[in-house]
C-alpha positions as CSV (number, residue, x, y, z in Angstrom):
1,X,18.1,9.6,14.7
2,X,20.3,7.1,12.8
3,X,18.0,4.3,13.9
4,X,14.9,6.2,12.6
5,X,16.6,6.8,9.2
6,X,17.5,3.2,8.9
7,X,13.8,2.3,9.5
8,X,12.6,4.9,7.1
9,X,14.7,3.3,4.4
10,X,13.6,-0.2,5.4
11,X,12.8,-1.9,2.1
12,X,9.9,-3.8,3.7
13,X,8.2,-0.7,5.1
14,X,8.4,1.8,2.3
15,X,9.3,0.1,-1.0
16,X,5.6,-0.1,-2.1
17,X,4.5,3.2,-0.6
18,X,5.2,5.3,-3.7
19,X,4.3,8.9,-4.1
20,X,5.4,12.5,-3.7
21,X,2.1,14.3,-4.0
22,X,1.0,16.6,-1.1
23,X,-2.1,14.5,-0.4
24,X,0.0,11.3,-0.2
25,X,2.8,12.8,1.9
26,X,0.2,14.3,4.3
27,X,-1.5,10.9,4.7
28,X,1.8,9.1,5.5
29,X,4.0,11.7,7.2
30,X,3.1,10.4,10.7
31,X,3.6,6.7,10.1
32,X,6.9,6.5,12.0
33,X,5.4,8.2,15.0
34,X,2.3,6.1,14.8
35,X,4.4,3.0,14.6
36,X,6.3,3.9,17.7
37,X,3.1,3.6,19.7
38,X,1.5,0.3,20.5
39,X,-2.1,1.5,20.2
40,X,-4.6,0.4,17.6
41,X,-4.7,2.2,14.2
42,X,-7.7,2.6,11.9
43,X,-6.8,2.9,8.2
44,X,-9.5,4.2,5.9
45,X,-9.6,4.7,2.1
46,X,-11.4,3.5,-1.0
47,X,-10.8,0.0,-2.4
48,X,-7.4,-0.3,-3.9
49,X,-5.7,2.7,-2.2
50,X,-3.1,0.6,-0.4
51,X,-4.5,0.2,3.1
52,X,-2.7,-3.1,3.7
53,X,0.5,-1.6,2.5
54,X,0.2,1.1,5.1
55,X,-0.5,-1.6,7.7
56,X,2.7,-3.4,6.7
57,X,4.7,-0.2,6.9
58,X,3.4,0.5,10.4
59,X,4.3,-3.0,11.4
60,X,7.8,-3.0,9.9
61,X,8.6,0.5,11.4
62,X,7.6,-0.7,14.8
63,X,9.4,-2.8,17.4
64,X,7.2,-5.7,16.4
65,X,8.8,-6.0,13.0
66,X,10.6,-9.3,13.9
67,X,7.3,-10.9,14.8
68,X,4.5,-12.1,12.5
69,X,2.1,-9.8,10.6
70,X,-1.2,-11.7,10.3
71,X,-3.9,-10.4,8.0
72,X,-7.6,-11.3,8.6
73,X,-10.4,-10.7,6.2
74,X,-13.3,-9.9,8.6
75,X,-15.8,-10.5,5.9
76,X,-14.8,-14.2,5.9
77,X,-15.4,-14.7,9.6
78,X,-18.8,-16.3,10.1
79,X,-20.2,-16.2,13.6
80,X,-20.2,-20.0,13.7
81,X,-16.4,-20.2,13.3
82,X,-15.5,-16.8,14.8
83,X,-14.1,-17.8,18.1
84,X,-12.4,-20.9,16.7
85,X,-10.7,-18.8,14.0
86,X,-9.6,-16.1,16.4
87,X,-8.9,-18.1,19.5
88,X,-8.2,-21.6,18.3
89,X,-9.3,-24.7,20.2
90,X,-8.0,-27.3,22.5
91,X,-7.9,-31.0,21.6
92,X,-11.4,-32.6,22.1
93,X,-13.1,-29.2,22.3
94,X,-15.7,-30.5,19.8
95,X,-16.3,-33.4,17.4
96,X,-13.3,-33.8,15.0
97,X,-11.1,-31.6,17.2
98,X,-8.4,-34.3,17.3
99,X,-5.5,-31.9,17.8
100,X,-5.0,-28.6,19.4
101,X,-5.1,-25.6,16.9
102,X,-3.8,-22.1,17.3
103,X,-6.1,-19.3,16.4
104,X,-5.1,-16.1,14.5
105,X,-4.4,-14.2,17.7
106,X,-1.9,-16.9,18.9
107,X,-0.4,-17.0,15.3
108,X,0.3,-13.2,15.5
109,X,2.1,-13.8,18.8
110,X,4.0,-10.6,19.7
111,X,3.4,-9.2,16.2
112,X,0.5,-7.5,14.5
113,X,-3.1,-8.6,13.8
114,X,-4.5,-6.8,10.8
115,X,-8.3,-6.7,10.6
116,X,-9.2,-5.9,7.0
117,X,-12.8,-4.8,6.1
118,X,-13.5,-4.4,9.8
119,X,-16.8,-2.7,8.9
120,X,-18.1,-6.2,7.9
121,X,-17.9,-7.7,11.4
122,X,-21.2,-9.0,12.6
123,X,-22.7,-7.7,15.9
124,X,-21.4,-10.8,17.7
125,X,-18.0,-10.4,16.2
126,X,-17.9,-6.8,17.3
127,X,-18.6,-7.8,20.9
128,X,-16.0,-10.5,20.8
129,X,-13.3,-8.2,19.4
130,X,-14.2,-5.4,21.9
131,X,-13.7,-7.8,24.8
132,X,-10.3,-8.8,23.5
133,X,-9.3,-5.1,23.2
134,X,-10.6,-4.3,26.6
135,X,-9.3,-7.3,28.6
136,X,-6.1,-8.2,26.5
137,X,-7.1,-11.8,27.2
138,X,-8.9,-14.6,25.4
139,X,-9.9,-18.2,26.0
140,X,-9.4,-20.9,23.3
141,X,-12.5,-22.9,22.5
142,X,-12.6,-25.8,25.0
143,X,-9.9,-24.2,27.1
144,X,-10.1,-23.9,30.8
145,X,-7.8,-21.0,31.3
146,X,-7.6,-17.5,29.8
147,X,-4.4,-16.5,28.0
148,X,-2.9,-13.0,27.8
149,X,-2.2,-11.4,24.5
150,X,0.7,-9.1,23.5
151,X,0.0,-8.0,20.0
152,X,-1.0,-4.8,18.2
153,X,-4.2,-4.5,16.3
154,X,-4.5,-2.6,13.1
155,X,-7.8,-2.3,11.3
156,X,-8.9,-1.1,7.8
157,X,-12.1,-0.1,6.2
158,X,-13.4,1.4,2.9
159,X,-16.6,2.5,4.7
160,X,-17.3,5.6,6.8
161,X,-17.4,4.0,10.2
162,X,-18.7,7.2,11.8
163,X,-21.8,7.0,9.7
164,X,-22.2,3.3,10.5
165,X,-21.9,4.2,14.2
166,X,-24.7,6.8,13.7
167,X,-26.8,4.2,11.9
168,X,-26.4,1.8,14.8
169,X,-24.7,-1.0,12.7
170,X,-21.2,-0.5,14.2
171,X,-20.6,-0.3,17.9
172,X,-19.4,3.2,19.0
173,X,-17.3,1.7,21.9
174,X,-15.5,-0.6,19.4
175,X,-15.0,2.3,17.0
176,X,-13.3,4.5,19.6
177,X,-11.1,1.5,20.7
178,X,-9.9,1.0,17.2
179,X,-9.5,4.7,16.3
180,X,-6.7,5.7,18.6
181,X,-4.6,6.6,15.5
182,X,-6.3,7.3,12.2
183,X,-4.8,7.2,8.7
184,X,-6.9,8.2,5.7
185,X,-5.5,7.3,2.2
186,X,-6.6,9.6,-0.6
187,X,-8.0,8.1,-3.8
188,X,-5.7,8.1,-6.9
189,X,-7.7,10.8,-8.6
190,X,-6.7,13.2,-5.8
191,X,-3.0,12.4,-6.3
192,X,-2.6,12.4,-10.1
193,X,0.9,13.7,-9.9
194,X,2.0,10.3,-8.5
195,X,0.6,8.3,-11.4
196,X,3.7,8.4,-13.6
197,X,5.9,7.3,-10.7
198,X,3.5,4.4,-9.8
199,X,3.2,3.4,-13.4
200,X,7.0,3.2,-13.8
201,X,7.2,1.1,-10.6
202,X,4.6,-1.4,-12.0
203,X,6.4,-1.5,-15.3
204,X,9.5,-2.7,-13.5
205,X,7.6,-5.0,-11.2
206,X,5.8,-6.9,-14.0
207,X,8.6,-6.7,-16.6
208,X,9.2,-10.1,-18.3
209,X,12.8,-11.3,-18.1
210,X,12.8,-12.6,-21.7
211,X,11.2,-9.5,-23.3
212,X,12.6,-6.0,-24.1
213,X,12.1,-3.3,-21.5
214,X,8.7,-1.6,-22.0
215,X,8.2,2.2,-21.9
216,X,5.2,4.3,-21.7
217,X,4.6,6.7,-24.6
218,X,3.3,10.3,-23.9
219,X,-0.2,9.3,-25.1
220,X,-0.2,6.5,-22.5
221,X,1.0,8.7,-19.7
222,X,-1.6,11.4,-20.6
223,X,-4.4,8.8,-20.6
224,X,-3.2,7.4,-17.2
225,X,-3.0,10.8,-15.7
226,X,-6.4,11.9,-17.0
227,X,-8.4,8.8,-16.0
228,X,-10.4,8.9,-12.8
229,X,-9.4,5.4,-11.5
230,X,-12.5,4.1,-9.6
231,X,-10.4,1.1,-8.7
232,X,-7.4,3.2,-7.6
233,X,-3.9,1.9,-7.5
234,X,-5.0,-1.7,-8.0
235,X,-6.7,-0.7,-11.2
236,X,-3.7,1.2,-12.4
237,X,-1.5,-1.9,-11.9
238,X,-4.0,-3.9,-14.0
239,X,-3.8,-1.3,-16.8
240,X,0.0,-1.5,-16.8
241,X,-0.1,-5.4,-16.9
242,X,-2.4,-5.1,-19.9
243,X,-0.1,-2.6,-21.6
244,X,3.0,-4.9,-21.1
245,X,1.3,-7.8,-22.7
246,X,-0.7,-6.1,-25.4
247,X,2.0,-3.9,-26.8
248,X,3.8,-5.6,-29.7
249,X,6.9,-3.4,-29.4
250,X,8.7,-1.8,-26.5
251,X,6.4,1.2,-26.7
252,X,3.1,1.2,-24.7
253,X,0.5,3.5,-26.2
254,X,-2.8,4.6,-24.6
255,X,-4.7,2.0,-26.7
256,X,-2.8,-0.9,-25.0
257,X,-4.0,0.1,-21.5
258,X,-7.6,-0.9,-22.1
259,X,-9.0,1.9,-20.1
260,X,-12.0,2.2,-22.4
261,X,-13.1,-1.2,-21.2
262,X,-14.0,0.3,-17.8
263,X,-17.3,2.2,-17.8
264,X,-16.6,3.7,-21.2
265,X,-19.5,6.0,-21.3
266,X,-18.7,7.8,-18.0
267,X,-14.9,7.6,-18.3
268,X,-14.4,9.1,-21.7
269,X,-16.1,12.5,-21.0
270,X,-14.0,12.7,-17.8
271,X,-10.9,11.9,-19.8
272,X,-11.6,14.6,-22.4
273,X,-12.5,17.2,-19.8
274,X,-9.5,16.5,-17.7
275,X,-7.1,16.5,-20.7
276,X,-8.4,19.9,-21.8
277,X,-8.3,21.4,-18.3
278,X,-4.9,20.0,-17.3
279,X,-2.8,20.1,-20.4
280,X,0.0,21.9,-18.7
281,X,0.0,19.6,-15.7
282,X,-0.1,16.4,-17.9
283,X,2.7,17.7,-20.0
284,X,4.8,18.5,-16.9
285,X,4.1,15.0,-15.5
286,X,5.1,13.3,-18.8
287,X,8.4,15.2,-18.8
288,X,9.0,14.4,-15.1
289,X,8.3,10.7,-15.6
290,X,10.7,10.6,-18.6
291,X,13.4,12.4,-16.6
292,X,13.1,10.2,-13.6
293,X,13.1,7.0,-15.6
294,X,16.2,8.2,-17.6
295,X,18.1,9.1,-14.5
296,X,17.4,5.8,-12.8
297,X,18.6,3.9,-15.9
298,X,21.6,6.2,-16.2
299,X,22.6,5.6,-12.5
300,X,22.2,1.9,-13.0
301,X,24.3,1.8,-16.1
302,X,27.1,3.7,-14.2
303,X,26.6,2.0,-10.8
304,X,26.0,5.3,-9.2
305,X,29.1,7.1,-10.5
306,X,27.8,10.6,-11.0
307,X,30.8,11.8,-13.0
308,X,30.6,9.0,-15.5
309,X,26.8,9.5,-15.7
310,X,27.2,13.2,-16.4
311,X,29.6,12.5,-19.3
312,X,27.1,10.1,-20.8
313,X,24.2,12.5,-20.4
314,X,26.4,15.4,-21.8
315,X,25.6,17.5,-18.8
316,X,27.6,19.3,-16.2
317,X,28.1,17.3,-13.0
318,X,26.5,20.0,-10.9
319,X,23.4,20.2,-13.2
320,X,23.0,16.4,-13.0
321,X,23.4,16.6,-9.3
322,X,20.5,19.1,-9.1
323,X,18.3,16.8,-11.2
324,X,19.1,13.9,-8.9
325,X,18.2,16.0,-5.9
326,X,15.0,17.1,-7.5
327,X,13.9,13.5,-7.9
328,X,15.4,12.4,-4.6
329,X,17.7,9.8,-6.2
330,X,20.7,8.9,-4.1
331,X,23.6,7.6,-6.3
332,X,24.8,5.5,-3.4
333,X,21.8,3.3,-3.7
334,X,23.0,2.3,-7.1
335,X,26.5,1.2,-6.0
336,X,27.5,-2.4,-6.4
337,X,30.1,-4.2,-4.3
338,X,32.6,-3.8,-7.2
339,X,31.9,-0.1,-7.6
340,X,32.4,0.9,-4.0
């Protein structure tokens, strides 16, 4: 159990998987169990939902964590270079092959090969990948002997592979080989309660060392929560970057986020309708975002000393402890060597 807890707290695995919404927790709750297997995993979700982050988490939670994680954009694998890219080549295999070159499979070694946009594989590439999955062997271009592989394959798609299988554009045998485990990531519009937390994380990530600390005003948080985010988390990060650079003071307002630049005609009615329909929810989320941000800064200032933090906040120690528990903030994580 202790080993599992250490992995769950592994910075590399979970630091960027941010969210406490029911939809997000349901999508990610089985990642440790999935990581414990060595079977392929198919990760689906719209563009910008964090599929590669989930693949990284599976890799770092697994026994293959010490070995390479090699991402491959399947859309950039032309048939003419497919086998050379995946399998590599021997010296003299073709003109200009003056040296031996390892392919992506050899580079992954005992680690993980991540196939992004797997739905874009050509028919030839699908057959090639299927053979690798079935035989667990490959032959470098110009090589005389097959080589065994010992890696895990993770795949991601923003398309509905079942529909592509039904349409005959994606092989059903390859689909079932890849889909031993399945993870579907919800779009950001289905996990709006996570937006303040994600926005706060991006504020810290993109903070400029020489500039005052930026903060999101209630108008900005309301706009972020109400927007439909067709580009999902990636688009949210872009909005925060704009806010950091366009705000002339520490306060980031809704106007600094530039959301109206994105499909203004369709976005604005959605924004208005959602704001009217979800006033209570948005108000609650703004308050929670403020409380969480305040508690984090408070714990940092007092290096995790709850008694000192309670005095500064003018709250009873027990009440502060309840708030910390509510937001799952562990004071021990804020200790420094001098404060222990």
